[in-house]
N, C-alpha and C positions, 0 to 999 in steps of 0.2 A: 840267215834263212833260221828261221825257227825249228825247233827239233821234229814237232810233228808235222809241219808241213813238207820238211826235208823226206820225213818216211814215208807220206802219202806221194808225194811228187815220185821219189825212187820205186814206188810198187808201180805206179801207173807206167812208168818206163819200162819196167821188168815184165809186167804182165803183156803190155802192147807188143814187146819184141817177141816174147814167148809164141803167142797165139798167132803173129804173123807168119813166124818160123814154120809153125806146125801146119799153117793151111798153105803154105806157099810151094813146099818141095816135100818130097819124101823124106822120110826118118830116117837118119843114119846111125851109126852107133854112139856118136857122141850126144847126140839130141836124147836118145832112149838113155844112157847112162845119167844125162842133167836130170831127167824126170823121176828115173827110179831112184837115185842116190841121194837125191835132196829131198828131206820129208817135207820141207815147207811147199817143193814144187808138187811133189806128189800127193799132197791133200787137194790139189785141186782135179785131181783125176781119180775120183771114188772108186767107180767102176773099174777102172784100169787096174787100180791098186790091189782089188779081190781078184782080178780076173785070173783063171786057172792056168791059162796058156801062157800068161807072163811068168808066172810061177815054176812051171815045168818045162820051159823051151828055154834053147841058149839066144842070146841077143842076135847072132847072125840069122837062125831061123823064123824066129819070130819077126824080123824085119822082113825078110825075102819071102815067106810063105804067106803072111798075114798083113802086115800094116801097110806095106809099101802096095800089095794086091788091092787093099781097101783105099788107099789114096788114089790110084789108079782109077777105079769104078767111081768114086765121088766124084774126084776134081777134074779126071781127063775123059770119063767116058759117059756117064750116067747123069751128072749135074752140070752147071753152068756157074762157076764162080765169079761170073762177071757183071757190074751194077747195070752195064748197058742193055744187057740182055732182059734184065727184070723192069727196067723202066721206058724202054722204048715200046711203043705201041705195036712193032712189026717183029718184036722181040730179036732182032739183029743185033749183034756184037759191034761196037765201034771201034775199030782197031786203029783208026787214022788219027791224023792230026786234029780232026774236029772233034775229039773227045772231050768234052769240059772238064774231065780230071785231070787229062795230060796237060791241059792249059792251065790249070791251077797248080800244076805241079811245075811248070815251068816258071809260073810268076814268083814261085819260092826255090825256085833251083833246085829241086829235087828231081835227081835223075834215077831211072829206073833202066836196068838192064834186062831187058825182057828174056833174053836167050839164057842168062844165067839164072834166073829166077823161075823158069819153066813155065812163062807165062805168056798170052799171046797178046793182051791190052793191058794198058796202064790201069783200068778200072777193075782187076782183079781183087777180091776181098782180101789176100794177102799183100798186096802191094798199099792198098787203102789203110790197112792196118799199119804197115811201117811207116807211112807218111804219118800218121798220128804218134807213132814211136818217135820220129825223130823230132815231131813238134814238141813233145813232152819232154825230150833230152834238151833240146834248144831252150825250153821255158826254164827247166832245172836250172841250166847254167847262167841265165839271167839271173835268176832269183839268187843264185850264189853269190854272183857279183853285185848284189843290191840293186840291180836294175828293175826295179818294181815296174816301171813303163812299159819296157820290152815285153817284160814276162806277161804282162797284162795284154798286150797286143797279142802275144803268142798264143795266151790261152784263147781269145776271141777267135783267132783263126781256128783252133781245134772245136769250138763250139759250132761255129759256122759249118764247118767241113763236117761233121757229126749229124749236123741238122739236115745240111743239103744233101747229104751222101749216105752215107753208112746206116744212119736211121733208117732211112728211107726203104731200104733192100735186104740189107745183112741179115735183120731177123728171120726174114721169110727164107732166105737161102740156108740159114744155120738150122730153122727148123727141118727144114728138107734134108739135111746132113743128119740130124740125129734120127729123122724119121728111116733112112737108109743106109745110116752106118753099117758096117759089116763087123767091127771092132770096137771093142770098150774103149780104146784111147780115143777115136774119132769121135764117138758118141760124148765121151766127156770133152772134148777140146771144142765141140761144137756148143754144148752147155755152157762152158766156161766164156766162150767168145760172146755168146748171146746174153748171158747176164752182165758182162763187164762192159759190153759197148751201152747198154741199157742203164746201168749203174754209173758209168762216167759221164754219160751225156746229162743223167739227172744233177752229178756234182759241178759240171760247166752252165748247167741252168740255173743253178743255185749261185754260183759266182758271177753270172751274169745279172742277177738280180741285186748284185752288190756292186755292180759296174766295174768287174772284174778287178775288185781291190782283194789285197791280202790284209784282212784286220788282224792285227795281232799275231801274225804267224798262222792264223785259221783261213782256209778257204771256205 
C-alpha cells in the first residue's frame, strides 16, 4: 500500500472510531484522557480546548457534573439519535428485525451489543458510525494484503451505506446536537462528525467516479 493511501485510510479508521465512541456512550476518564492529552485529537475540539471548565476542574468532576449530564440530555432525553425516527413518516423508531439497517448488518456479519452500547436500536448514529469504522478497517487490511479487488468492494459498500443511510439523516441530527449542546465537547463532536461524514462521502463519491480503483496509491 502506498504511504499516502495508508495514511488516509488510517485517519478514516481513527476518526470513525472516535466519533462513534463519543456519540454512543458517556465519556469516561480514558476517553477524556485520549482527547485532552493527544494534541492531534484535541485539535478536532477547538471549543473544548479553550473551555474554561476543562482547565479549572478535575476530570472526575468535569465528567460527572457536565459531560455526562449533557450526554443524557442530548442522546437519552431530548433528541432521538435513530435513523428510523428521522426517516419514517410516523417518526416511530424501528427497533425490531424489520429495521433495514439491522438487515444490512446481518448481511455483513456485523453484530451490535445493544445493552453494552446503551442504545435501543441498530440504527443509532453511534452504531452506524461504528459500522463504517469496521468497514474502513476491513478495507485497510485488504489493501495491506494487496487485495485491491476486495478493498474496492468494501469501499463500494461504504459509499452505498453513507448514501442510503447516514447522509440521509445524520446531518439534521448533528445540527440539532450543535444547537442543543450544553458543553463545548458535544458541540465540537457534532461539528466534527458532520464535517467528516460529508467529506468522507465526497471522497467515496470521487472514488466511485474511478470505479473504486486505487490509481498509483491515490484514492
